[in-house]
Gaussian input, Z-matrix of N, CA and C with variables (Angstrom, degrees):
# hf/3-21g

backbone

0 1
 N
 C     1     B1
 C     2     B2     1     A1
 N     3     B3     2     A2     1     D1
 C     4     B4     3     A3     2     D2
 C     5     B5     4     A4     3     D3
 N     6     B6     5     A5     4     D4
 C     7     B7     6     A6     5     D5
 C     8     B8     7     A7     6     D6
 N     9     B9     8     A8     7     D7
 C    10    B10     9     A9     8     D8
 C    11    B11    10    A10     9     D9
 N    12    B12    11    A11    10    D10
 C    13    B13    12    A12    11    D11
 C    14    B14    13    A13    12    D12
 N    15    B15    14    A14    13    D13
 C    16    B16    15    A15    14    D14
 C    17    B17    16    A16    15    D15
 N    18    B18    17    A17    16    D16
 C    19    B19    18    A18    17    D17
 C    20    B20    19    A19    18    D18
 N    21    B21    20    A20    19    D19
 C    22    B22    21    A21    20    D20
 C    23    B23    22    A22    21    D21
 N    24    B24    23    A23    22    D22
 C    25    B25    24    A24    23    D23
 C    26    B26    25    A25    24    D24
 N    27    B27    26    A26    25    D25
 C    28    B28    27    A27    26    D26
 C    29    B29    28    A28    27    D27
 N    30    B30    29    A29    28    D28
 C    31    B31    30    A30    29    D29
 C    32    B32    31    A31    30    D30
 N    33    B33    32    A32    31    D31
 C    34    B34    33    A33    32    D32
 C    35    B35    34    A34    33    D33
 N    36    B36    35    A35    34    D34
 C    37    B37    36    A36    35    D35
 C    38    B38    37    A37    36    D36
 N    39    B39    38    A38    37    D37
 C    40    B40    39    A39    38    D38
 C    41    B41    40    A40    39    D39
 N    42    B42    41    A41    40    D40
 C    43    B43    42    A42    41    D41
 C    44    B44    43    A43    42    D42
 N    45    B45    44    A44    43    D43
 C    46    B46    45    A45    44    D44
 C    47    B47    46    A46    45    D45
 N    48    B48    47    A47    46    D46
 C    49    B49    48    A48    47    D47
 C    50    B50    49    A49    48    D48
 N    51    B51    50    A50    49    D49
 C    52    B52    51    A51    50    D50
 C    53    B53    52    A52    51    D51
 N    54    B54    53    A53    52    D52
 C    55    B55    54    A54    53    D53
 C    56    B56    55    A55    54    D54
 N    57    B57    56    A56    55    D55
 C    58    B58    57    A57    56    D56
 C    59    B59    58    A58    57    D57
 N    60    B60    59    A59    58    D58
 C    61    B61    60    A60    59    D59
 C    62    B62    61    A61    60    D60
 N    63    B63    62    A62    61    D61
 C    64    B64    63    A63    62    D62
 C    65    B65    64    A64    63    D63
 N    66    B66    65    A65    64    D64
 C    67    B67    66    A66    65    D65
 C    68    B68    67    A67    66    D66
 N    69    B69    68    A68    67    D67
 C    70    B70    69    A69    68    D68
 C    71    B71    70    A70    69    D69
 N    72    B72    71    A71    70    D70
 C    73    B73    72    A72    71    D71
 C    74    B74    73    A73    72    D72
 N    75    B75    74    A74    73    D73
 C    76    B76    75    A75    74    D74
 C    77    B77    76    A76    75    D75
 N    78    B78    77    A77    76    D76
 C    79    B79    78    A78    77    D77
 C    80    B80    79    A79    78    D78
 N    81    B81    80    A80    79    D79
 C    82    B82    81    A81    80    D80
 C    83    B83    82    A82    81    D81
 N    84    B84    83    A83    82    D82
 C    85    B85    84    A84    83    D83
 C    86    B86    85    A85    84    D84
 N    87    B87    86    A86    85    D85
 C    88    B88    87    A87    86    D86
 C    89    B89    88    A88    87    D87
 N    90    B90    89    A89    88    D88
 C    91    B91    90    A90    89    D89
 C    92    B92    91    A91    90    D90
 N    93    B93    92    A92    91    D91
 C    94    B94    93    A93    92    D92
 C    95    B95    94    A94    93    D93
 N    96    B96    95    A95    94    D94
 C    97    B97    96    A96    95    D95
 C    98    B98    97    A97    96    D96
 N    99    B99    98    A98    97    D97
 C   100   B100    99    A99    98    D98
 C   101   B101   100   A100    99    D99
 N   102   B102   101   A101   100   D100
 C   103   B103   102   A102   101   D101
 C   104   B104   103   A103   102   D102
 N   105   B105   104   A104   103   D103
 C   106   B106   105   A105   104   D104
 C   107   B107   106   A106   105   D105
 N   108   B108   107   A107   106   D106
 C   109   B109   108   A108   107   D107
 C   110   B110   109   A109   108   D108
 N   111   B111   110   A110   109   D109
 C   112   B112   111   A111   110   D110
 C   113   B113   112   A112   111   D111
 N   114   B114   113   A113   112   D112
 C   115   B115   114   A114   113   D113
 C   116   B116   115   A115   114   D114
 N   117   B117   116   A116   115   D115
 C   118   B118   117   A117   116   D116
 C   119   B119   118   A118   117   D117
 N   120   B120   119   A119   118   D118
 C   121   B121   120   A120   119   D119
 C   122   B122   121   A121   120   D120
 N   123   B123   122   A122   121   D121
 C   124   B124   123   A123   122   D122
 C   125   B125   124   A124   123   D123
 N   126   B126   125   A125   124   D124
 C   127   B127   126   A126   125   D125
 C   128   B128   127   A127   126   D126
 N   129   B129   128   A128   127   D127
 C   130   B130   129   A129   128   D128
 C   131   B131   130   A130   129   D129
 N   132   B132   131   A131   130   D130
 C   133   B133   132   A132   131   D131
 C   134   B134   133   A133   132   D132
 N   135   B135   134   A134   133   D133
 C   136   B136   135   A135   134   D134
 C   137   B137   136   A136   135   D135
 N   138   B138   137   A137   136   D136
 C   139   B139   138   A138   137   D137
 C   140   B140   139   A139   138   D138
 N   141   B141   140   A140   139   D139
 C   142   B142   141   A141   140   D140
 C   143   B143   142   A142   141   D141
 N   144   B144   143   A143   142   D142
 C   145   B145   144   A144   143   D143
 C   146   B146   145   A145   144   D144
 N   147   B147   146   A146   145   D145
 C   148   B148   147   A147   146   D146
 C   149   B149   148   A148   147   D147
 N   150   B150   149   A149   148   D148
 C   151   B151   150   A150   149   D149
 C   152   B152   151   A151   150   D150
 N   153   B153   152   A152   151   D151
 C   154   B154   153   A153   152   D152
 C   155   B155   154   A154   153   D153
 N   156   B156   155   A155   154   D154
 C   157   B157   156   A156   155   D155
 C   158   B158   157   A157   156   D156
 N   159   B159   158   A158   157   D157
 C   160   B160   159   A159   158   D158
 C   161   B161   160   A160   159   D159
 N   162   B162   161   A161   160   D160
 C   163   B163   162   A162   161   D161
 C   164   B164   163   A163   162   D162
 N   165   B165   164   A164   163   D163
 C   166   B166   165   A165   164   D164
 C   167   B167   166   A166   165   D165
 N   168   B168   167   A167   166   D166
 C   169   B169   168   A168   167   D167
 C   170   B170   169   A169   168   D168
 N   171   B171   170   A170   169   D169
 C   172   B172   171   A171   170   D170
 C   173   B173   172   A172   171   D171
 N   174   B174   173   A173   172   D172
 C   175   B175   174   A174   173   D173
 C   176   B176   175   A175   174   D174
 N   177   B177   176   A176   175   D175
 C   178   B178   177   A177   176   D176
 C   179   B179   178   A178   177   D177
 N   180   B180   179   A179   178   D178
 C   181   B181   180   A180   179   D179
 C   182   B182   181   A181   180   D180
 N   183   B183   182   A182   181   D181
 C   184   B184   183   A183   182   D182
 C   185   B185   184   A184   183   D183
 N   186   B186   185   A185   184   D184
 C   187   B187   186   A186   185   D185
 C   188   B188   187   A187   186   D186
 N   189   B189   188   A188   187   D187
 C   190   B190   189   A189   188   D188
 C   191   B191   190   A190   189   D189
 N   192   B192   191   A191   190   D190
 C   193   B193   192   A192   191   D191
 C   194   B194   193   A193   192   D192
 N   195   B195   194   A194   193   D193
 C   196   B196   195   A195   194   D194
 C   197   B197   196   A196   195   D195
 N   198   B198   197   A197   196   D196
 C   199   B199   198   A198   197   D197
 C   200   B200   199   A199   198   D198
 N   201   B201   200   A200   199   D199
 C   202   B202   201   A201   200   D200
 C   203   B203   202   A202   201   D201
 N   204   B204   203   A203   202   D202
 C   205   B205   204   A204   203   D203
 C   206   B206   205   A205   204   D204
 N   207   B207   206   A206   205   D205
 C   208   B208   207   A207   206   D206
 C   209   B209   208   A208   207   D207
 N   210   B210   209   A209   208   D208
 C   211   B211   210   A210   209   D209
 C   212   B212   211   A211   210   D210
 N   213   B213   212   A212   211   D211
 C   214   B214   213   A213   212   D212
 C   215   B215   214   A214   213   D213
 N   216   B216   215   A215   214   D214
 C   217   B217   216   A216   215   D215
 C   218   B218   217   A217   216   D216
 N   219   B219   218   A218   217   D217
 C   220   B220   219   A219   218   D218
 C   221   B221   220   A220   219   D219
 N   222   B222   221   A221   220   D220
 C   223   B223   222   A222   221   D221
 C   224   B224   223   A223   222   D222
 N   225   B225   224   A224   223   D223
 C   226   B226   225   A225   224   D224
 C   227   B227   226   A226   225   D225
 N   228   B228   227   A227   226   D226
 C   229   B229   228   A228   227   D227
 C   230   B230   229   A229   228   D228
 N   231   B231   230   A230   229   D229
 C   232   B232   231   A231   230   D230
 C   233   B233   232   A232   231   D231
 N   234   B234   233   A233   232   D232
 C   235   B235   234   A234   233   D233
 C   236   B236   235   A235   234   D234
 N   237   B237   236   A236   235   D235
 C   238   B238   237   A237   236   D236
 C   239   B239   238   A238   237   D237
 N   240   B240   239   A239   238   D238
 C   241   B241   240   A240   239   D239
 C   242   B242   241   A241   240   D240
 N   243   B243   242   A242   241   D241
 C   244   B244   243   A243   242   D242
 C   245   B245   244   A244   243   D243
 N   246   B246   245   A245   244   D244
 C   247   B247   246   A246   245   D245
 C   248   B248   247   A247   246   D246
 N   249   B249   248   A248   247   D247
 C   250   B250   249   A249   248   D248
 C   251   B251   250   A250   249   D249
 N   252   B252   251   A251   250   D250
 C   253   B253   252   A252   251   D251
 C   254   B254   253   A253   252   D252
 N   255   B255   254   A254   253   D253
 C   256   B256   255   A255   254   D254
 C   257   B257   256   A256   255   D255
 N   258   B258   257   A257   256   D256
 C   259   B259   258   A258   257   D257
 C   260   B260   259   A259   258   D258
 N   261   B261   260   A260   259   D259
 C   262   B262   261   A261   260   D260
 C   263   B263   262   A262   261   D261
 N   264   B264   263   A263   262   D262
 C   265   B265   264   A264   263   D263
 C   266   B266   265   A265   264   D264
 N   267   B267   266   A266   265   D265
 C   268   B268   267   A267   266   D266
 C   269   B269   268   A268   267   D267

   B1=1.4566
   B2=1.5298
   B3=1.3165
   B4=1.4568
   B5=1.5035
   B6=1.3182
   B7=1.4657
   B8=1.5161
   B9=1.3298
   B10=1.4695
   B11=1.5263
   B12=1.3554
   B13=1.4492
   B14=1.5225
   B15=1.3183
   B16=1.4609
   B17=1.5143
   B18=1.3109
   B19=1.4633
   B20=1.5180
   B21=1.3337
   B22=1.4669
   B23=1.5311
   B24=1.3117
   B25=1.4777
   B26=1.5172
   B27=1.3153
   B28=1.4792
   B29=1.5377
   B30=1.3111
   B31=1.4615
   B32=1.5236
   B33=1.3312
   B34=1.4500
   B35=1.5127
   B36=1.3263
   B37=1.4436
   B38=1.5278
   B39=1.3254
   B40=1.4676
   B41=1.5129
   B42=1.3082
   B43=1.4606
   B44=1.5400
   B45=1.3191
   B46=1.4678
   B47=1.5236
   B48=1.3244
   B49=1.4605
   B50=1.5383
   B51=1.3402
   B52=1.4629
   B53=1.5347
   B54=1.3249
   B55=1.4615
   B56=1.5299
   B57=1.3292
   B58=1.4536
   B59=1.5272
   B60=1.3075
   B61=1.4711
   B62=1.5331
   B63=1.3366
   B64=1.4570
   B65=1.5294
   B66=1.3680
   B67=1.4677
   B68=1.5355
   B69=1.3261
   B70=1.4724
   B71=1.5264
   B72=1.3195
   B73=1.4568
   B74=1.5279
   B75=1.3279
   B76=1.4597
   B77=1.5213
   B78=1.3036
   B79=1.4529
   B80=1.5246
   B81=1.3040
   B82=1.4557
   B83=1.5303
   B84=1.3457
   B85=1.4568
   B86=1.5228
   B87=1.3308
   B88=1.4529
   B89=1.5155
   B90=1.3220
   B91=1.4523
   B92=1.5318
   B93=1.3196
   B94=1.4508
   B95=1.5093
   B96=1.3092
   B97=1.4528
   B98=1.5284
   B99=1.3200
   B100=1.4693
   B101=1.5329
   B102=1.3150
   B103=1.4492
   B104=1.5292
   B105=1.3369
   B106=1.4485
   B107=1.5306
   B108=1.3314
   B109=1.4523
   B110=1.5348
   B111=1.3240
   B112=1.4491
   B113=1.5178
   B114=1.3446
   B115=1.4679
   B116=1.5057
   B117=1.3528
   B118=1.4720
   B119=1.5202
   B120=1.3133
   B121=1.4719
   B122=1.5084
   B123=1.3222
   B124=1.4627
   B125=1.5126
   B126=1.3208
   B127=1.4635
   B128=1.5280
   B129=1.3517
   B130=1.4498
   B131=1.5288
   B132=1.3307
   B133=1.4537
   B134=1.5197
   B135=1.3264
   B136=1.4603
   B137=1.5305
   B138=1.3275
   B139=1.4599
   B140=1.5359
   B141=1.3362
   B142=1.4587
   B143=1.5475
   B144=1.3133
   B145=1.4601
   B146=1.5289
   B147=1.3290
   B148=1.4580
   B149=1.5185
   B150=1.3358
   B151=1.4658
   B152=1.5269
   B153=1.3360
   B154=1.4633
   B155=1.5163
   B156=1.3193
   B157=1.4710
   B158=1.5212
   B159=1.3054
   B160=1.4728
   B161=1.5198
   B162=1.3208
   B163=1.4715
   B164=1.5349
   B165=1.2973
   B166=1.4686
   B167=1.5257
   B168=1.3342
   B169=1.4504
   B170=1.5198
   B171=1.3229
   B172=1.4503
   B173=1.5163
   B174=1.2995
   B175=1.4470
   B176=1.5289
   B177=1.3232
   B178=1.4799
   B179=1.5237
   B180=1.3135
   B181=1.4639
   B182=1.5378
   B183=1.2966
   B184=1.4612
   B185=1.5301
   B186=1.3128
   B187=1.4522
   B188=1.5271
   B189=1.3083
   B190=1.4631
   B191=1.5368
   B192=1.3106
   B193=1.4545
   B194=1.5270
   B195=1.3158
   B196=1.4620
   B197=1.5277
   B198=1.3123
   B199=1.4721
   B200=1.5332
   B201=1.3300
   B202=1.4531
   B203=1.5260
   B204=1.3262
   B205=1.4778
   B206=1.5258
   B207=1.3404
   B208=1.4538
   B209=1.5310
   B210=1.3169
   B211=1.4685
   B212=1.5138
   B213=1.3341
   B214=1.4609
   B215=1.5204
   B216=1.3101
   B217=1.4669
   B218=1.5246
   B219=1.3311
   B220=1.4582
   B221=1.5302
   B222=1.3273
   B223=1.4595
   B224=1.5171
   B225=1.3288
   B226=1.4471
   B227=1.5189
   B228=1.3434
   B229=1.4700
   B230=1.5237
   B231=1.3430
   B232=1.4607
   B233=1.5177
   B234=1.3238
   B235=1.4673
   B236=1.5272
   B237=1.3318
   B238=1.4582
   B239=1.5250
   B240=1.3217
   B241=1.4563
   B242=1.5312
   B243=1.3142
   B244=1.4632
   B245=1.5343
   B246=1.3383
   B247=1.4546
   B248=1.5202
   B249=1.3407
   B250=1.4666
   B251=1.5149
   B252=1.3372
   B253=1.4590
   B254=1.5364
   B255=1.3201
   B256=1.4742
   B257=1.5232
   B258=1.3146
   B259=1.4570
   B260=1.5129
   B261=1.3275
   B262=1.4684
   B263=1.5272
   B264=1.3347
   B265=1.4533
   B266=1.5375
   B267=1.3105
   B268=1.4858
   B269=1.5013
   A1=107.59
   A2=117.10
   A3=121.74
   A4=112.62
   A5=115.04
   A6=121.80
   A7=110.75
   A8=118.82
   A9=119.92
   A10=110.55
   A11=118.18
   A12=120.59
   A13=110.36
   A14=116.64
   A15=121.58
   A16=110.56
   A17=117.15
   A18=121.53
   A19=110.37
   A20=117.46
   A21=121.99
   A22=110.43
   A23=117.73
   A24=120.66
   A25=112.07
   A26=115.26
   A27=118.98
   A28=111.48
   A29=115.72
   A30=120.06
   A31=111.00
   A32=116.76
   A33=120.76
   A34=112.01
   A35=117.23
   A36=121.36
   A37=111.17
   A38=118.71
   A39=122.58
   A40=115.99
   A41=118.93
   A42=121.37
   A43=112.59
   A44=118.74
   A45=119.80
   A46=110.98
   A47=117.75
   A48=120.92
   A49=110.43
   A50=116.08
   A51=120.38
   A52=110.90
   A53=116.45
   A54=121.34
   A55=111.19
   A56=115.46
   A57=120.64
   A58=111.73
   A59=117.78
   A60=121.53
   A61=110.17
   A62=116.76
   A63=120.21
   A64=112.11
   A65=117.14
   A66=120.32
   A67=115.06
   A68=116.56
   A69=122.89
   A70=114.95
   A71=117.96
   A72=121.19
   A73=107.75
   A74=117.36
   A75=119.90
   A76=111.70
   A77=116.58
   A78=122.20
   A79=108.45
   A80=117.48
   A81=120.18
   A82=111.48
   A83=117.82
   A84=120.41
   A85=108.66
   A86=115.93
   A87=121.84
   A88=109.82
   A89=117.42
   A90=120.87
   A91=108.39
   A92=114.19
   A93=120.07
   A94=108.95
   A95=116.32
   A96=122.13
   A97=107.69
   A98=116.68
   A99=122.99
   A100=108.77
   A101=116.78
   A102=120.87
   A103=109.31
   A104=115.70
   A105=120.37
   A106=113.91
   A107=117.73
   A108=120.35
   A109=111.47
   A110=116.88
   A111=120.26
   A112=113.73
   A113=117.42
   A114=121.41
   A115=110.66
   A116=116.30
   A117=119.80
   A118=113.41
   A119=119.16
   A120=121.61
   A121=113.30
   A122=117.41
   A123=122.06
   A124=113.11
   A125=118.08
   A126=119.80
   A127=111.69
   A128=117.65
   A129=119.75
   A130=110.67
   A131=117.17
   A132=120.96
   A133=110.68
   A134=117.27
   A135=121.52
   A136=112.70
   A137=116.38
   A138=120.94
   A139=112.60
   A140=116.60
   A141=124.05
   A142=113.92
   A143=118.18
   A144=120.59
   A145=106.45
   A146=116.99
   A147=122.88
   A148=109.50
   A149=114.95
   A150=120.46
   A151=108.39
   A152=117.36
   A153=121.65
   A154=113.17
   A155=118.20
   A156=121.56
   A157=110.76
   A158=116.21
   A159=122.47
   A160=110.80
   A161=114.04
   A162=119.63
   A163=107.79
   A164=116.31
   A165=121.57
   A166=112.39
   A167=116.68
   A168=119.23
   A169=113.22
   A170=116.57
   A171=120.61
   A172=114.82
   A173=118.87
   A174=121.20
   A175=109.44
   A176=115.74
   A177=118.17
   A178=113.55
   A179=120.37
   A180=119.48
   A181=111.85
   A182=118.15
   A183=121.62
   A184=110.31
   A185=117.23
   A186=121.72
   A187=113.55
   A188=117.14
   A189=119.69
   A190=109.88
   A191=116.38
   A192=121.54
   A193=111.66
   A194=117.76
   A195=122.50
   A196=110.97
   A197=114.14
   A198=119.66
   A199=108.94
   A200=116.79
   A201=121.31
   A202=111.85
   A203=115.54
   A204=121.45
   A205=107.44
   A206=115.05
   A207=118.45
   A208=111.00
   A209=115.26
   A210=121.48
   A211=109.20
   A212=117.61
   A213=123.12
   A214=109.82
   A215=116.50
   A216=121.77
   A217=106.13
   A218=116.65
   A219=121.67
   A220=108.23
   A221=115.87
   A222=123.30
   A223=108.73
   A224=117.16
   A225=122.00
   A226=112.06
   A227=114.47
   A228=120.00
   A229=109.49
   A230=118.96
   A231=120.17
   A232=111.20
   A233=116.15
   A234=121.37
   A235=111.78
   A236=117.16
   A237=121.32
   A238=109.20
   A239=116.98
   A240=120.61
   A241=110.79
   A242=117.22
   A243=121.36
   A244=112.64
   A245=116.54
   A246=119.37
   A247=112.86
   A248=118.55
   A249=121.17
   A250=112.08
   A251=117.91
   A252=120.32
   A253=111.07
   A254=117.62
   A255=121.07
   A256=110.65
   A257=115.50
   A258=120.41
   A259=112.93
   A260=117.84
   A261=120.57
   A262=112.38
   A263=118.14
   A264=120.89
   A265=109.81
   A266=115.10
   A267=119.68
   A268=111.16
   D1=131.25
   D2=-179.18
   D3=-79.62
   D4=167.31
   D5=-178.86
   D6=-60.93
   D7=-43.60
   D8=-176.77
   D9=-66.11
   D10=-32.94
   D11=177.70
   D12=-68.46
   D13=-40.52
   D14=177.67
   D15=-63.23
   D16=-44.07
   D17=178.70
   D18=-63.21
   D19=-42.76
   D20=178.90
   D21=-59.35
   D22=-46.99
   D23=-179.54
   D24=-64.23
   D25=-43.78
   D26=179.32
   D27=-63.55
   D28=-42.23
   D29=178.30
   D30=-61.83
   D31=-46.13
   D32=-179.47
   D33=-63.05
   D34=-33.95
   D35=-178.91
   D36=-70.55
   D37=-32.45
   D38=-172.43
   D39=-103.76
   D40=-19.33
   D41=-169.40
   D42=-65.34
   D43=-37.56
   D44=-178.42
   D45=-63.70
   D46=-43.05
   D47=179.63
   D48=-63.57
   D49=-44.10
   D50=179.82
   D51=-64.35
   D52=-41.87
   D53=178.61
   D54=-61.68
   D55=-42.65
   D56=-178.59
   D57=-63.25
   D58=-37.83
   D59=177.63
   D60=-60.17
   D61=-41.41
   D62=-175.25
   D63=-83.81
   D64=-43.32
   D65=-170.84
   D66=-110.06
   D67=2.32
   D68=175.84
   D69=64.98
   D70=25.54
   D71=170.89
   D72=-156.59
   D73=148.43
   D74=-177.50
   D75=-82.25
   D76=165.10
   D77=170.12
   D78=-95.88
   D79=145.92
   D80=179.28
   D81=-119.32
   D82=-12.22
   D83=-177.29
   D84=-154.68
   D85=140.07
   D86=176.83
   D87=-113.56
   D88=147.81
   D89=172.78
   D90=-137.75
   D91=152.34
   D92=177.23
   D93=-146.18
   D94=159.53
   D95=-178.45
   D96=-121.33
   D97=131.16
   D98=-178.30
   D99=-116.36
   D100=123.88
   D101=178.19
   D102=-69.91
   D103=110.09
   D104=-173.54
   D105=-72.57
   D106=-13.56
   D107=175.28
   D108=-76.62
   D109=-17.97
   D110=-176.97
   D111=-118.06
   D112=-30.40
   D113=-173.32
   D114=-137.12
   D115=159.86
   D116=179.48
   D117=-106.69
   D118=-11.38
   D119=179.83
   D120=82.82
   D121=20.73
   D122=-177.58
   D123=-56.65
   D124=-39.74
   D125=-178.21
   D126=-67.76
   D127=-31.54
   D128=176.60
   D129=-71.80
   D130=-41.94
   D131=176.41
   D132=-59.61
   D133=-43.10
   D134=-179.71
   D135=-66.76
   D136=-26.58
   D137=179.19
   D138=-92.49
   D139=13.18
   D140=176.11
   D141=71.52
   D142=22.80
   D143=170.68
   D144=-71.89
   D145=153.43
   D146=-179.12
   D147=-102.93
   D148=131.70
   D149=174.39
   D150=-74.48
   D151=123.70
   D152=-174.63
   D153=-105.08
   D154=-13.62
   D155=-179.74
   D156=136.83
   D157=-168.43
   D158=-179.35
   D159=-117.58
   D160=153.44
   D161=173.78
   D162=-78.82
   D163=172.00
   D164=179.27
   D165=-87.91
   D166=-15.00
   D167=-178.24
   D168=84.66
   D169=15.42
   D170=-178.62
   D171=-96.97
   D172=-19.43
   D173=-174.71
   D174=82.15
   D175=164.16
   D176=-172.53
   D177=-80.27
   D178=-16.67
   D179=179.68
   D180=-120.24
   D181=13.95
   D182=179.37
   D183=-68.57
   D184=126.59
   D185=-178.47
   D186=-85.27
   D187=-28.04
   D188=-179.91
   D189=-84.00
   D190=166.54
   D191=177.80
   D192=-91.81
   D193=8.38
   D194=-176.59
   D195=-91.16
   D196=145.07
   D197=176.37
   D198=-70.91
   D199=125.53
   D200=-179.97
   D201=-121.58
   D202=-5.75
   D203=-177.64
   D204=-134.80
   D205=169.26
   D206=177.77
   D207=-71.21
   D208=150.93
   D209=176.93
   D210=-71.73
   D211=135.44
   D212=177.92
   D213=-113.79
   D214=141.57
   D215=171.17
   D216=-85.28
   D217=134.69
   D218=179.55
   D219=-100.92
   D220=125.98
   D221=179.74
   D222=-119.31
   D223=141.82
   D224=-179.38
   D225=-131.28
   D226=152.62
   D227=-178.66
   D228=-142.70
   D229=111.28
   D230=178.38
   D231=-73.49
   D232=136.10
   D233=179.71
   D234=-98.21
   D235=-17.41
   D236=178.18
   D237=-133.01
   D238=155.66
   D239=-179.73
   D240=-67.26
   D241=-32.56
   D242=-176.94
   D243=-102.06
   D244=33.40
   D245=-176.67
   D246=-61.34
   D247=-28.92
   D248=178.65
   D249=-61.36
   D250=-39.52
   D251=-179.78
   D252=-66.27
   D253=-34.84
   D254=176.08
   D255=-66.72
   D256=-41.85
   D257=-173.88
   D258=-75.42
   D259=-22.30
   D260=-179.47
   D261=-102.51
   D262=-2.77
   D263=179.89
   D264=-70.70
   D265=140.13
   D266=179.92
   D267=-87.33

């Protein structure tokens, strides 16, 4: 197991507790974006993150339908078994 995989696992194990101390609620799911023009996301795959798909390359406030940024791979990692119920709660 590589250093980046070890760091990823350690971070995922501790981040929810740290977040709760500061913001008074836990995290149940993590996501990250990997620039596919530069990286393949191997460390996330090795740390059992799930590949969720690719971005469109438009950015979050782009008004046109044209790609203006590089495509990013979206990776996700559930921190709790019931993360879906947290994410769908109103």
